[in-house]
Structure formats: structure tokens, C-alpha cells
C-alpha positions, 0 to 999 in steps of 0.5 A, a space after each residue: 481532495 486527494 490523499 496522495 497525488 504524484 505529478 509527472 514523477 520520473 525515476 531512474 536506477 542509473 540509466 534504467 528508466 523505472 517510472 515514466 511521467 507518473 501521475 497518480 491520484 488517490 482520493 481521500 477515503 478510497 481503497 486504491 488498488 495498484 496493479 502491475 506485474 513484478 518489476 512494473 514499478 509498484 514498489 518504487 512508486 510506494 518508496 517515493 511516496 514514503 520518501 525512502 527514495 529521493 524525488 528528483 523529477 516531478 512533485 508529490 502532494 499529501 493532502 494538498 501539501 507539496 512534499 519537496 523535502 521529507 516533512 516529518 509532520 506530514 509524512 507521519 500521516 502515512 503508515 506503510 508495509 513495504 518489502 514485508 513486515 519489519 519485525 523483531 523475531 525475539 519480541 512478543 507481539 506485545 513487546 513489538 507494540 511497546 517498542 513502537 510506543 516508545 517512538 510514538 508515545 501513543 499509550 498502552 490503550 493504543 497497544 491493546 487497540 491495535 492488537 485487537 484490530 489485527 486479531 492478535 490480542 490473545 496471541 500477545 505473549 507469543 514471540 514473533 518467531 513462533 507466529 504463523 506467516 499469516 499472523 506475521 502479516 497481520 502484525 506487520 499491518 499493526 506496525 503500519 497503523 500503530 501511530 494512527 495514520 490517515 493513509 496506509 500504503 501496503 505493498 503486496 500484503 496478500 502474498 503467501 497467504 492461504 485463503 483464510 489469511 487473505 480473508 482476514 486481511 480483506 476484512 481488516 482493510 474494509 474495517 480500516 477504510 470504514 474508519 476513514 483511512 485511505 488505503 493503497 494496496 499493490 498486488 497482482 492478485 486481481 480477484 482480491 483487489 476487485 473485491 475491496 477496491 474503490 479505485 484502480 491504477 494499472 502500471 506497466 513498464 513504469 507507465 500508468 496505463 489506466 486509472 479510474 474508479 472500479 465502477 467506471 472500469 465496469 462500464 468498459 470491461 466485465 472484470 479487472 483481469 480483462 481490463 489489465 490484460 487488454 491494457 498491458 497488451 496495448 502498452 506492449 504493442 505501442 512500445 514496439 513502435 517507439 
């Protein structure tokens, strides 16, 4: 079963076509790397999956259920990290989790569990404004997973991280996937996606130009970078004659 599937989704900002007949299939239990340059349509796609943007053309399925309107029960199965983590700078790490617990009623044990998962239990009394950038990113991931969602959508979670921060996040992704979570990770850091993803989707100019398992991709090219560059060039050449 697919955790998320989009069928013929088209989206415009005014007259500007942002997504064109998008058909994404994210298998349950996968780590789906969503690749594209800035402005390719990655963030818009994720916002449509989350119901942040209105779905006007096409269909969205979550675990086989057609999401025609915002269905809270189904959408609660999704956690997200979009446009950077939304954190209260004057809260401590622990208070940030307490605030979420007021909403989700998960209990104190969940607060500790999440802070331990993201490696911030020993920093729980530190205010968000005093955290390093990497710690803020990890806390943002903690916010996304607090309610124990089955699907986690992460928009550019590796941006701005140093090599140690990237390594920490990579290990977190693997741990979450090992616990049965389905992850979508959008990024333009191809080498990192190649290390952790099971599936790849490449979007360019609002068009999904490639989608397959990483294993099958290697039967065509020796790297994600080569695949990406070839397909984007091909898409550009094709668009010149439309």
C-alpha cells in the first residue's frame, strides 16, 4: 500500500502553473527522497499533502483514503517539518514538548521519549533561543513526531547543517524508518539522500520527471546526481518544443 499517493494534481498560483499533473506514490515504510532545485515545486507539493494549500485539481490518498476535505483523523497520521521548525524561542526544550502535550494529550513519558529520540533530553532545560542551529533542527523534528504519526514529511531538513548535524539527522531518519515510519525528505543535497533513501522522485518545473526505487535507478545510472542532471536537461530540452 502507498502511504501517500497523489493523482493528477495540478496547482497554480494565480496564472502561474506550479505543479502539472503530479502523480507521486510513496510506499508505506519507505524513505522517499524528493529531489528538485529551488522553485521546482517540492514545498508546494508537501503543503498540498498537508492540506495547507487547497486541493482544486486532482486527488490525494493517505493509506488508500481519498482526502477530499481536511479529514482530521487521517491527517493526524502525518507529521511535518515545513519552512523550518516552528518553535517558541522563549520556551525551553521541555516546555516546547509540554505545549504539544496540551494539544495531543500524549503524556509525560512521550515528552521524555521524543527528547531522547532527537538527542535533547540532556538539553531539556535550555531555552530554544540558546540552542545551536543543529539542535533547533532536531527539536523541530521532535515537534513533527511528537504525536507519533505514521508519515513524516520533511522539507529541506538538512539545510544549513554542518557535517556533524547532517550525520545526526541522517541517523534519526534511519531510526524513525526502522520504527515503521514512512518518510518523505525533500532536499537538493543529492549525496545525502542517496545514503538513506529507498525511493526517489525528481521534480522539475512542476513536472515529476522520474520516480522509482533507488535500486532500479542504479540500473540506469551510477549515481543520483547523474540521473538528476540527465533528466533535468532532458526536461528542459523537451519544454523548448512545447
